[in-house]
C-alpha positions as CSV (number, residue, x, y, z in Angstrom):
1,M,245.3,51.1,19.6
2,A,245.6,53.1,22.9
3,S,243.6,51.8,25.8
4,I,242.0,53.7,28.7
5,K,244.9,52.6,30.9
6,D,247.3,54.3,28.4
7,V,245.3,57.5,28.7
8,A,245.4,57.3,32.5
9,A,249.1,56.9,32.5
10,E,249.6,59.7,30.0
11,A,247.4,62.0,32.0
12,G,248.9,60.9,35.4
13,M,245.5,60.0,36.7
14,S,243.5,57.0,37.7
15,V,241.4,55.0,35.2
16,A,238.3,55.9,37.2
17,T,238.9,59.6,36.7
18,V,239.5,59.1,33.0
19,S,236.3,57.1,32.7
20,R,234.4,59.9,34.5
21,V,235.8,62.5,32.0
22,L,234.9,60.3,29.0
23,N,231.4,59.9,30.3
24,S,230.9,63.6,31.0
25,H,230.5,63.1,34.8
26,P,230.0,66.5,36.5
27,S,232.3,65.7,39.5
28,V,235.5,66.1,37.5
29,S,237.4,69.3,37.9
30,P,238.1,71.5,34.8
31,A,241.9,71.0,35.3
32,A,241.6,67.2,35.4
33,R,239.2,67.2,32.4
34,A,241.8,69.3,30.4
35,R,244.6,66.8,31.2
36,V,242.5,63.8,30.1
37,I,241.4,65.5,26.9
38,A,245.0,66.4,26.1
39,A,246.1,62.8,26.7
40,V,243.3,61.5,24.5
41,E,244.3,63.8,21.7
42,T,248.0,62.9,22.1
43,L,247.4,59.1,22.0
44,G,244.5,59.2,19.4
45,Y,242.4,57.2,21.9
46,R,239.0,56.1,20.7
47,P,236.5,54.4,23.1
48,N,235.4,50.9,22.3
49,A,231.7,51.3,21.4
50,V,230.9,47.6,21.8
51,A,232.5,47.4,25.3
52,R,230.8,50.6,26.3
53,S,227.4,49.3,25.2
54,L,227.8,46.2,27.3
55,R,228.6,48.3,30.4
56,T,225.9,50.9,30.0
57,D,223.3,48.8,28.2
58,Q,223.2,51.5,25.5
59,T,224.6,51.5,22.0
60,R,223.9,55.2,21.3
61,T,222.2,54.0,18.0
62,F,218.8,54.6,16.5
63,G,217.1,52.5,13.9
64,L,215.2,54.2,11.2
65,V,212.9,52.1,8.9
66,I,211.6,54.2,6.0
67,S,208.9,53.2,3.5
68,D,210.8,53.9,0.3
69,V,214.4,55.2,0.0
70,M,213.7,56.1,-3.7
71,N,211.1,58.6,-2.6
72,P,212.7,62.0,-2.2
73,Y,210.4,62.8,0.7
74,F,211.8,59.9,2.7
75,T,215.4,60.6,1.6
76,T,215.1,64.1,3.0
77,L,213.5,62.8,6.1
78,A,216.3,60.3,6.7
79,R,218.9,63.0,6.2
80,S,217.2,65.3,8.8
81,V,217.0,62.4,11.2
82,E,220.6,61.5,10.8
83,E,221.7,65.1,11.4
84,A,219.5,65.6,14.4
85,A,220.6,62.3,16.0
86,R,224.3,63.1,15.4
87,E,223.8,66.4,17.3
88,L,222.5,64.3,20.3
89,G,225.4,61.9,20.1
90,Y,223.5,59.0,18.4
91,S,224.3,57.1,15.2
92,V,221.5,56.0,12.8
93,I,221.1,52.6,11.0
94,I,218.6,52.9,8.1
95,G,216.4,50.2,6.6
96,N,214.4,50.6,3.4
97,A,211.1,48.8,3.5
98,D,210.4,49.5,-0.2
99,E,206.7,49.6,0.7
100,R,206.7,45.9,1.5
101,P,205.5,44.8,5.0
102,E,207.7,41.7,5.0
103,L,210.8,43.7,4.3
104,Q,209.8,46.2,6.9
105,D,209.6,43.5,9.5
106,H,213.0,42.1,8.4
107,H,214.6,45.4,9.1
108,V,212.8,45.9,12.4
109,R,213.8,42.4,13.6
110,T,217.5,42.9,12.6
111,L,217.7,46.3,14.3
112,L,216.2,45.0,17.5
113,D,218.6,42.1,17.4
114,R,221.5,44.6,17.2
115,R,220.3,46.2,20.4
116,I,219.5,49.7,19.1
117,D,218.4,52.1,21.8
118,G,215.2,53.1,19.9
119,L,213.3,52.8,16.7
120,L,211.9,55.4,14.3
121,L,209.4,53.8,11.9
122,S,207.1,54.8,9.1
123,P,204.8,51.8,8.9
124,T,204.0,50.2,5.6
125,D,200.7,48.8,7.0
126,G,198.8,48.7,10.2
127,G,198.9,45.0,11.1
128,S,202.5,43.9,11.8
129,P,202.5,41.6,14.8
130,L,206.2,42.2,15.3
131,I,205.8,46.0,15.6
132,L,202.7,45.6,17.9
133,D,204.7,43.2,20.1
134,A,207.7,45.5,20.2
135,A,205.5,48.4,21.3
136,R,203.8,46.4,24.0
137,A,207.2,45.2,25.3
138,G,208.1,48.9,25.8
139,T,210.7,49.3,23.0
140,P,211.4,53.0,22.7
141,M,209.6,53.8,19.4
142,V,208.3,56.8,17.5
143,F,206.1,56.6,14.4
144,V,207.1,59.2,11.7
145,D,204.7,60.4,8.9
146,R,202.5,57.2,9.2
147,W,201.3,55.5,12.3
148,I,199.3,52.5,13.5
149,P,196.0,53.5,15.1
150,G,195.4,52.2,18.6
151,V,199.1,51.7,19.3
152,D,200.4,53.7,22.3
153,V,203.5,55.2,20.5
154,P,204.2,58.9,19.9
155,V,203.5,60.0,16.3
156,V,205.3,62.8,14.5
157,R,203.5,63.8,11.4
158,A,202.2,66.6,9.2
159,D,198.5,67.4,9.0
160,G,197.6,67.9,5.4
161,R,193.9,68.4,5.7
162,E,194.0,72.2,5.7
163,A,196.5,72.2,2.7
164,V,194.2,69.8,0.8
165,R,191.2,72.2,1.5
166,D,193.4,75.1,0.2
167,L,194.2,73.0,-2.9
168,V,190.6,72.3,-3.7
169,A,189.7,75.9,-3.1
170,H,192.5,76.9,-5.5
171,L,191.3,74.4,-8.2
172,H,187.7,75.5,-7.8
173,G,188.7,79.1,-8.2
174,L,190.5,78.2,-11.5
175,G,187.2,76.7,-12.8
176,H,187.9,73.0,-12.4
177,R,185.0,70.8,-11.4
178,R,186.0,67.2,-12.3
179,L,188.7,66.3,-9.8
180,A,190.3,62.8,-9.5
181,I,192.8,61.4,-7.0
182,I,195.5,58.8,-7.3
183,A,195.3,57.4,-3.7
184,G,198.0,55.7,-1.7
185,P,197.5,52.2,-0.1
186,A,194.4,52.1,2.0
187,A,196.3,50.1,4.6
188,T,198.4,53.1,5.4
189,T,197.1,56.0,7.4
190,T,198.4,58.6,4.9
191,G,196.8,56.7,2.1
192,S,193.3,56.7,3.6
193,E,193.6,60.1,5.2
194,R,194.4,62.0,2.0
195,V,191.4,60.5,0.2
196,D,189.1,61.4,3.1
197,A,190.5,65.0,3.2
198,F,190.1,65.3,-0.6
199,R,186.5,64.1,-0.5
200,E,185.6,66.3,2.4
201,A,187.2,69.4,0.7
202,L,185.2,68.7,-2.5
203,G,182.0,68.4,-0.5
204,A,182.4,71.9,0.8
205,Y,181.9,73.1,-2.9
206,G,179.1,70.7,-3.6
207,L,181.3,68.4,-5.7
208,Q,181.3,64.6,-5.6
209,L,184.2,62.2,-5.7
210,P,182.8,59.3,-7.8
211,E,184.4,55.9,-7.5
212,E,185.8,56.1,-11.1
213,Y,187.8,59.2,-10.0
214,I,189.5,57.3,-7.2
215,G,192.5,55.3,-8.5
216,Q,194.3,53.0,-6.2
217,G,198.0,53.5,-6.2
218,D,200.9,52.3,-4.0
219,F,203.0,55.5,-3.6
220,Q,205.3,54.5,-6.5
221,A,205.6,55.8,-10.0
222,D,204.3,52.8,-11.9
223,S,201.0,53.0,-10.1
224,G,200.7,56.7,-11.1
225,R,201.1,55.7,-14.7
226,R,198.6,52.9,-14.5
227,V,195.9,54.9,-12.7
228,T,196.3,57.9,-15.1
229,E,195.9,55.5,-18.1
230,A,192.6,54.4,-16.6
231,F,191.4,58.0,-15.9
232,L,192.2,59.0,-19.5
233,A,190.2,56.1,-20.9
234,L,187.0,57.2,-19.1
235,P,184.2,58.5,-21.2
236,E,184.5,61.7,-19.3
237,P,188.1,62.0,-18.0
238,P,188.8,64.3,-15.0
239,E,190.0,67.9,-15.5
240,V,192.5,67.5,-12.7
241,I,194.5,64.6,-11.3
242,F,195.7,65.0,-7.7
243,A,198.4,62.4,-6.9
244,A,198.7,61.6,-3.2
245,D,202.5,61.5,-3.4
246,N,205.3,62.8,-5.5
247,L,206.4,59.6,-7.2
248,M,202.8,58.9,-8.4
249,A,202.6,62.4,-9.7
250,L,205.7,61.8,-11.8
251,G,204.3,58.6,-13.1
252,S,201.0,60.4,-13.9
253,L,203.0,63.1,-15.8
254,D,204.7,60.4,-17.9
255,A,201.3,58.8,-18.8
256,I,199.8,62.2,-19.8
257,R,202.7,63.0,-22.0
258,A,202.6,59.5,-23.6
259,H,199.1,60.3,-24.7
260,G,200.3,63.5,-26.4
261,L,198.5,65.6,-23.9
262,R,199.8,68.8,-22.3
263,V,199.7,69.9,-18.7
264,P,197.7,72.1,-17.9
265,H,196.2,72.8,-21.3
266,D,194.6,69.4,-21.7
267,I,194.6,68.2,-18.1
268,A,195.8,69.6,-14.8
269,L,198.1,67.9,-12.3
270,A,198.8,68.5,-8.6
271,A,200.6,66.5,-6.0
272,F,201.0,65.8,-2.3
273,D,204.7,65.9,-1.1
274,D,206.5,68.7,-2.8
275,I,210.1,67.9,-4.0
276,P,212.8,70.0,-5.5
277,W,212.3,68.4,-8.9
278,F,208.9,69.9,-9.3
279,V,210.2,73.4,-10.0
280,H,212.1,71.9,-13.0
281,T,209.2,70.2,-14.7
282,D,207.4,71.9,-17.6
283,P,205.2,73.3,-16.2
284,P,206.3,73.4,-12.5
285,I,203.9,71.3,-10.5
286,T,201.6,72.7,-7.9
287,A,202.0,70.7,-4.7
288,I,201.4,70.3,-1.0
289,A,204.7,70.6,0.9
290,Q,205.4,68.9,4.2
291,P,207.9,70.3,6.8
292,T,210.1,67.3,6.3
293,G,213.2,68.6,8.1
294,D,211.2,69.7,11.1
295,L,209.5,66.3,11.2
296,G,212.8,64.5,11.3
297,R,214.2,66.7,14.0
298,A,211.0,66.4,16.1
299,A,211.0,62.6,15.8
300,V,214.6,62.3,17.0
301,Q,213.9,64.5,20.0
302,A,210.8,62.5,20.9
303,L,212.7,59.2,20.7
304,A,215.6,60.6,22.7
305,D,213.1,61.8,25.4
306,R,211.5,58.4,25.4
307,I,214.9,56.7,25.8
308,E,215.9,59.0,28.7
309,G,212.7,58.3,30.6
310,R,210.6,61.2,29.7
311,R,207.1,60.9,28.1
312,P,207.1,62.7,24.8
313,Q,203.9,63.9,23.2
314,S,202.9,63.4,19.6
315,V,203.7,66.2,17.3
316,T,201.6,67.4,14.4
317,L,202.9,70.1,12.1
318,P,201.0,71.8,9.3
319,A,201.5,71.2,5.6
320,R,201.1,74.0,3.1
321,L,200.0,74.5,-0.5
322,V,202.7,75.7,-3.0
323,V,201.1,77.2,-6.1
324,R,203.0,76.8,-9.4
325,R,201.6,76.4,-12.9
326,S,200.4,72.9,-13.5
327,C,196.7,73.6,-12.9
328,G,196.2,76.5,-15.3
329,E,197.6,79.3,-13.0
330,S,198.6,82.5,-14.6
331,P,202.3,83.2,-14.5
332,T,201.5,86.6,-13.1
333,D,199.4,85.1,-10.2
334,P,201.2,86.5,-7.0
335,R,200.7,83.1,-5.3
336,S,202.6,81.3,-8.1
337,T,206.2,80.3,-7.2
338,T,209.0,78.7,-9.0
């Protein structure tokens, strides 16, 4: 492999000048920069990233720990993070927590040991001492989608309250009155927030959310099946099941079909976190969509700002209701999409 000395010899310049060009130093003349770049291309020179990190105390690497790589929402989020980081000259190492706090902490510890420049994290719970210690120690960090209350870390997330109100208004307009929710883990901010928003939205129409209509899930499909089974066994099952994430919605759909029931003729189904698959189900599923790509890009920018000494603010973007046909909508309804 060619070294920086080889590049200097090829370009007929000092090693110091070559180094300034490679590090985009503004003092280098355009002519000198052109000669160095030509030499780099001729020799196929590639900087040694490990050696550079030791000199600059930077690895140009982000860590991203997501809650569940099998969840299409987080897959899309990871892709947008990787693309945005690459545009800024950073690489991304991804860890999958699989909704398990101990696995989350394993990935965080490993990433910190590898001297990443900053960490993007969607916490699986709110009580990890490792994350709290890292935040107090000043580790550049940004929470994405979920957050830990009381921790002084920027949060990039979507606000789904208005979209949940829109959903309940939509369901009420279709004549539905018995509405149930498959909730995410109460230990996560998104789990508790979506239940609170749903209850508040129901209250605006004088509707209650009885305890038997709150099923505790874990943001994974099996819990959607289990909770739906319990709802269907009630003396008075709900008319609508609102799953607080996409995987639980798919699990719920499986359970409904296993009982020989049809959506929406026998029971309606709606979901938080829209995914491309929902347009291909029969019927297409009404859902709340988050601006996932924008969230990923905003999180990367916030972390880069934090690393470079700026003080990024938290970012909250709106979610929106996507009306399809899983709640009894008419195919001719102008709001209905496919």
